[in-house]
C-alpha positions in Angstrom: 61.4 36.0 64.1 64.4 33.9 62.8 66.0 34.4 59.4 67.7 31.6 57.5 69.4 31.4 54.1 67.8 29.0 51.6 71.0 27.0 51.7 70.7 26.6 55.5 67.2 25.5 55.0 68.3 22.9 52.5 71.0 21.6 54.9 69.0 21.7 58.1 65.5 21.4 57.1 64.5 18.9 59.7 66.0 21.0 62.5 64.5 24.1 61.3 61.0 22.6 60.9 61.3 21.0 64.4 62.1 24.4 65.9 59.3 26.0 63.9 56.8 23.5 65.3 58.0 24.2 68.8 58.2 28.0 68.6 55.3 28.6 66.3 57.1 31.7 65.1 57.4 32.4 61.4 60.8 31.9 59.8 62.0 34.2 57.0 64.0 32.5 54.2 66.3 34.6 52.2 68.1 33.9 48.9 71.0 36.1 47.9 70.1 38.5 50.8 66.6 39.0 49.5 63.6 37.9 51.5 61.9 35.1 49.4 59.6 33.2 51.7 58.1 32.7 55.1 57.8 29.3 56.8 54.8 29.0 59.2 53.6 26.0 61.2 50.3 24.3 60.0 48.3 25.6 63.0 49.3 29.2 62.3 48.8 28.9 58.5 45.3 27.4 58.9 44.3 30.1 61.4 45.5 32.8 59.0 43.5 31.2 56.2 40.4 31.1 58.4 40.9 34.8 59.3 41.4 35.7 55.6 38.1 34.0 54.6 36.3 35.8 57.4 37.7 39.2 56.3 36.9 38.5 52.7 33.3 37.8 53.6 33.1 41.0 55.6 34.5 42.9 52.7 31.9 41.4 50.3 29.1 42.3 52.8 30.4 45.9 53.0 30.6 46.2 49.2 27.0 44.9 49.0 25.8 47.5 51.4 27.6 50.3 49.5 26.0 49.0 46.2 22.6 48.9 47.8 22.3 45.1 47.5 20.6 44.7 50.9 17.4 43.1 52.2 15.1 43.8 55.1 14.9 41.2 57.9 11.4 40.2 56.6 12.7 39.8 53.0 15.7 37.7 54.1 13.5 35.5 56.3 11.1 34.9 53.4 14.0 34.1 51.0 15.6 31.7 53.5 12.3 30.1 54.3 12.2 28.7 50.8 15.5 26.9 51.4 14.6 25.7 54.9 11.3 24.1 54.0 
């Protein structure tokens, strides 16, 4: 992973973004020696968002199971049947 100062990003944004698109490797941006942001290409960002939504759904499902908010297959089929008619 590459690291750039925020001032370098300001001066060379086009070059850095072109390299980012080619490498598809995150770029760490620092300000006053402190990490402040990551730059990622669009494809990587969208894939991360998709994975995050999936993991959040799994987490909600696991929580529902722990809280006893579950249905049998027959109950679920009956409930969904109302929507599919």
